[in-house]
Each structure stands twice: as structure tokens, then as C-alpha cells.
C-alpha positions, 0 to 999 in steps of 0.5 A, a space after each residue: 903038227 908038221 915037224 922037222 928034226 935037224 942035227 945042226 941048224 946053223 944054215 937054217 933060215 929063221 922064217 920062210 917068206 910068207 904073208 899073214 893076213 890080219 883079221 879083225 878081232 871078233 870080240 869086245 875089243 873089235 866092238 870097241 874099235 867100231 865105236 871109236 869115232 876115228 878111222 880105225 884099222 883093226 888088228 887082233 887075229 892072224 891067219 894060219 902061218 903054215 909053218 912047221 916046227 923045227 926040233 933041235 938036237 941039243 947035243 950038237 949045239 953047245 948053247 942048248 947043251 949047256 942050258 941050265 935049269 931055271 929053278 925056283 931060286 933063280 926065278 926069285 933071284 935072277 942073274 943080272 944078265 937074264 930076263 926070265 919073266 914078263 917084266 923080268 922079276 916076279 914083282 913086275 917092275 920092268 927094271 934091270 940091274 944092268 948098267 953098262 948102257 947108261 947116261 954117259 954111254 948110251 949115245 954109242 948105242 948101235 944096232 947089233 943084230 936084226 932078225 925077221 920074225 913071223 908077220 902078224 899081230 902080237 905084243 911080245 916079250 922076249 925072255 933070255 937065259 944062258 945066252 938063249 932068247 925065247 920069243 912068242 912070235 905071231 901065229 902061235 910060233 915060239 922061237 929059240 935064238 942065239 941072243 948074240 946073233 939072232 940065229 935060230 936054234 929051234 922053232 915050235 909052231 903050235 898049229 900051222 893051220 889055225 887062226 891065232 891071236 896076239 899075246 904078251 909072251 911065255 914063261 920059263 921053269 926048269 927045262 920048260 918053256 910054257 906057252 899059252 896058245 890061241 886054242 886055249 892050251 897050255 903047252 910045255 916045251 923042252 927048252 933045249 930041243 923045242 919038243 913037246 913035254 905036255 899039252 893041256 887043253 883048258 876046259 871051257 865047257 860049251 862056252 866060246 869067246 875065251 882068250 889067252 892074252 897074258 904071259 903065264 906066272 910060275 909059282 909054287 909048282 904051278 903055271 898060273 894063267 888068266 883067262 879073258 872072257 869079254 862076253 862069256 856068260 859067267 865071266 873069266 877065271 884064273 887057272 893053275 896047272 901042275 908044272 910036272 903033270 900038266 893037269 889043272 890044279 885049281 881055278 878061281 872065278 873072277 866074277 862073284 857067283 850068286 849065293 857066294 861071297 860078293 854074289 849080292 853085288 850084281 843087282 840080282 842078275 843071274 850068273 849067265 848075265 854076269 859077263 867080263 871079269 877078264 884077266 888080261 895081264 900077267 900076275 905078280 908073285 911074292 914068294 915070301 908072302 906066297 901070294 900072286 896078285 892079279 887084276 880083273 877087268 869090268 863087265 860090258 853088261 853095264 845096263 842092268 848095273 846102271 842104277 842101284 835097286 834100293 834093296 837092302 843087302 844088294 848092290 851094283 858094285 859088281 865084284 870082283 871087277 876092277 879089283 886086285 886079287 891076292 891068291 894063294 898060288 898052290 890052292 887058289 884061295 882068295 886071301 884078300 881083294 881090293 876093288 879100285 872102282 865099283 860099277 864101272 860104266 865106261 870100260 875103264 879097266 883097272 886091269 894092268 900090271 900089279 907092281 910090288 914095290 918096297 916103300 916106307 909107310 909111316 916109318 916102316 918098310 912095307 911091300 906095296 902093290 902099286 897099280 893104275 887102271 885106264 883112268 891113269 890113277 895109281 893106287 898103292 895097297 899093303 901087299 900083306 893085307 890089301 889095306 889102301 895106302 895112298 893114290 897118285 893122280 897124273 891129272 888126266 881123269 875127271 871121273 872122280 871128284 875126290 878120293 877117301 884118304 882112308 879107304 881109297 873109295 873113289 867119289 864119282 864126279 856127278 857131272 860125267 855120269 852117263 846121261 840121256 839128255 846131255 853130252 858129257 865129256 869124260 876123260 880119258 876115253 875108253 882106251 884109257 889114259 894108260 893101257 897095256 903099255 906097262 910101267 917100269 919102276 926103279 925101286 931104289 929111287 922110287 921112281 915109276 915111269 908110265 906111258 900115257 895118252 891124253 884123249 877124252 870122249 864125249 858121251 851120251 846115253 842114247 842107245 847108239 853104243 855097241 860095246 856096253 849094254 847100257 848103249 852109251 854112245 861115245 865120240 873120241 875127242 882131244 882133251 879140252 884146251 889141248 896143246 896138240 900133244 897126245 903122248 906122255 911119258 910120266 915119271 912118278 915119285 912113289 916115295 914122296 907120292 907126287 908127280 916128277 917130270 913128264 915128257 910130252 909129244 904129239 905122237 903117242 907111245 907104242 911100247 911098254 917102258 923099260 928102266 935100267 940101273 944105268 939111269 935110263 928109261 926106254 920107250 917106243 913110239 907110234 912113228 917108229 921111234 925108239 928113245 932113251 930118257 934120263 930117269 932123273 930129268 926126262 931128257 932124251 939122251 938117245 933115239 933111233 928110227 926103226 922101220 916099223 912100230 915097236 908095239 911090244 915090251 922092250 927088254 935088256 940082257 947081257 951075254 959074256 959081259 955085253 949088254 943088249 937092248 931088244 924090242 920087236 917092231 912090226 907085230 901090231 895089235 888092236 890098240 896100235 890100230 886104234 891109235 893109228 886111226 886117232 892120230 890120223 883123225 886128230 893130226 893127219 899123221 900117217 906112218 912111214 910104210 913099215 918094213 917086215 916084222 923083226 927083232 931089233 937088238 942094240 948094243 954099244 960099239 
């Protein structure tokens, strides 16, 4: 690893001028793109960045010298000023208590600073503590920046000669920055200098095809990371690494093994044919319950599971796909699970963020795990027991004709089950009515805000499909009777279990949502737009045009009493590429020529 040591970095350029070629992602997502029915530009992997690391001398830089440890207590009760984890808090709400920027003042929001970052494919989340911003940038590069100016403090480049993949971000704990890398390492960096404390290579045997995509979760002395494994025999897993030693503590296999609990739910196929079970998203953590909550994706080997065998004691439910797992963070013990959808034949994952919300259930305040898969249908579970509580359906899906009010079992719509003779329209299409674009929740009002997509697919079980082993062919189509709007921001009233307002437009969302105590929701769009909405009404209160697509996770933070809103634009990903193709196919949309990848940071004048 190339390395430069500097005592003062004030005059350093953040990023050298270089071009990074985007390579097609050679995994299941790539096969999806090829089967989308649209004009698809593929995103996913980055060429070598050719950058070296820049190590800082913290004694010569006050911000680094004064950096305070991010303790367990701080992670559990973060200062209002900080954004310390992927969705700011362990409960994955994507909500900030800051309110300087609010419904009355947001019209005065102006660009505070703008800093180029490494070009390439990514879906990043900046983290902020003590006035320092930490960013996983494209190409396995980590940047430490002055959060008020964007000035670089240090830079870590994991391996400047490697092809890399896009990720959600990193984690903080004590004096460490924890970084999942494209070559399947977990690296602990010194937050003050950028130097390596330890570097753990995750053991994968002789298998290939694994990926680290999500940001880590820190809990009970462990850094916990999900592993994606789209076509890997035996499937994915969740791993814990000791924060002090950098050694593996435990791993939980996300696909049930033959002879183990749940092993009889795979139509008796052998372990090597059980594939998928990827863990794409960051887990939520409840310190009081001492549980971490993760979602598991479906399998692409759907052919052997298409129909039940009719053997007593054997099913085709395919555990633990499309399930929420509650694990003990220090041991990996499975405390409970809930499978939202059994035997998914459409790749409509129930994999996204698990948000822990406090709601009144039958007169009693409970911690509730709220989550939705690609169908856009939200389930609520008791965080202690995994008991099903309720669902809210935004109305995009036609997969299920009913939901059992006691168990939450989804009753399949027989008119959309894969058929070899009849073309059947399934809503939503395989990218989902929602995807990685995370929701945000204002726990005080009970409102949840989720970016959504209004597109369906015509399906035929004709052997032409390349993603699912059933051979299901798909052709992406607009929603029947569409009014020409494909993008939606949907507000859901969780307290009353009903839909609130929705904002719809032709061009689809490109970012996660961000909610604040100022009564605002921020969201980025494929046409380079970045908007602030009124949480109560859905009215647009402020908007600006960036010079690139903000396909990332927006955050807010404050330094010295001044609140900032930050988002990366111009680092794209496979899903952005698919939507660029579909928008062009359906509407003729072509975005403006983008500027360089950069951090955009806004504040009040």
C-alpha cells in the first residue's frame, strides 16, 4: 500500500485528477440488468483508483488531536450534532433531532461547501463526529474531512491496484473507523491518523462471488457485517469480529442447512444448490434487548422450489430467505425469526432496513421492528418476540390477495403466479416498489417516509429469463393505467396504521430519505434534483439542482451550532443505471451531462 506521511495537510488537494472506468458488475445484479427489458447502463465495479494513503499527524491538527472516542454510551445516545451510524442511530430511523433548518427557515438553505471525491460507483453515507466527517468514497477510499469546509485531514486507500465495488459506508467505535473492503476484509483505522490498527481477511474457503455491500454494525464489543452471496453454494452469512483483536467471533449462516432447524424447507435439495440469502443491508441494534436485527434476501435458484414435493415434513419455504433475524450480538445465537414471504419466485427481496419504532400496541408501548421488502408492503413485528403485529400496504403490489391478520401470512394472488402459457402482469417489477433507498421515521409523530417506484413487469415461465433458475422471463412495463408518474415519496402514519400523503412525479427518487425535527424530509432525484418536503403535508418547501445524480444517503449534522445537510452526488450504482434506462424507455428522459463526483453540503446563510 502506497503511503505518504505529512505533518500538515492544509495545502493538500483532496483528490488527484484521475478517471475511473465503471465496469459492469459480474454478479446476480448484472444478470438482472441484462433481463430488465430497458436500455440499461451497468454500474457496480470500479477500476483501480491508483491513489495512495495520506497519513496524518494528529498532534499538528487540532481537529484530530481533540477527537473524542465514540464510546458505546455515545453510540447508544448520540449527540444531536453527530451522525454516527449508517442511519444515525442504532434503531435505523434516518432521523435527526436538529431543527435549525426547519419549515420556516429552509428557504434560506444555500451551498456551504462542495468538495470533489473519487469518481466511480458507490452509494455512500458520510459519518460525522466532533466536527470531522468520515466518508467511504468510491474505490475503497476513506476520507477524513473538516466537516465545516471539506478540507482533507487524511486519506486511506485500501489497495489502489484493485477492482472495487460500491458500498453503503463505514462505522465508528472508540478511536476506530471500521471499513468493509471489496476484497472481503474488515479494516480498523485510527480515526485520528488514518493508520491501520488491524486488518482482518474474512474466511470464505474456495468459494467466490461474495460481496460486502452494507455498513457494519457495532454491538457488544463486536463489529457485525452481513455478507452478500448471490450465487454462492451454501449462501450468505453474518459475521462478528472482535473490536479489540480483529479476530472472528462467530458467524451465522443465513440459509438453513440440511439436518438443522429449517433445513427441511428447501424441497430436499442439497446444500450446494441452496444459494442466495444475501445480507445487503446494515443491521439495527437495540442495546436494552441486546438484539441485532437483519434481513435476508431470497434465492436465485427458484426452479427446484417452484412447486412443493408433497412429502410430509418437507416444504419449499426456503428459510431464512425473506426473513427478519433477531440475533444475540455477542454470540450470534438466533433468538427469533419471522419469514415475511416464503418461496419468493420473483426476486422481490424483503432485505431492506429494519427500523425499531416505539408504538402503542393494544394500550401498551412496545418496541416494534418495521420493515418493507420490494413489494413496498410494510410489516410490523414485536421486537422482543418476533410476533406479527400489523401491515400497511401503499398499494403498489398485486402479489398478495390477502394478509392473515393474526400471523401476517401473505396469501398469494393465484393470477400472478408464474405460468408457462399466459403472460401475467406482476407489480412491482423485480427492482421493487422500493429498494435500497432507505425510509426515515419521525418516532414522535409516527410518520414514516419511503421513496417508491411505480413500475410492473409482464412475466412468462418460458425459459428465457437468466436471473432465476426457473427461467422466468420478464419485461418491464408501466403500471396498468399509469398517469405517467413513476416516482413517489410515500408518508405512512404508523400510529394509525394508514397511508398519509404522497408526492408523485415522473422522474424517480435516487437517494434515501432524511427526516429531521425541523419538520422536513429531504430526498434526491434522478434528474439531479434535491428537495425538502413538509412532513405533515408533502408540500415541496425547497429544492435545488445539483450537477449529478444524488444516489446516496443524505445526512445532517451541526458544528459550533450551525446545522448542515450533506449528500454525495455523482457516485452512481447499478440501480441508478437501471432507472436511467427505464426512464429513457418510458419517457425519453435523458439527464444533463453530469459534473464530477462530489460532496454537496448546505447550510443557512
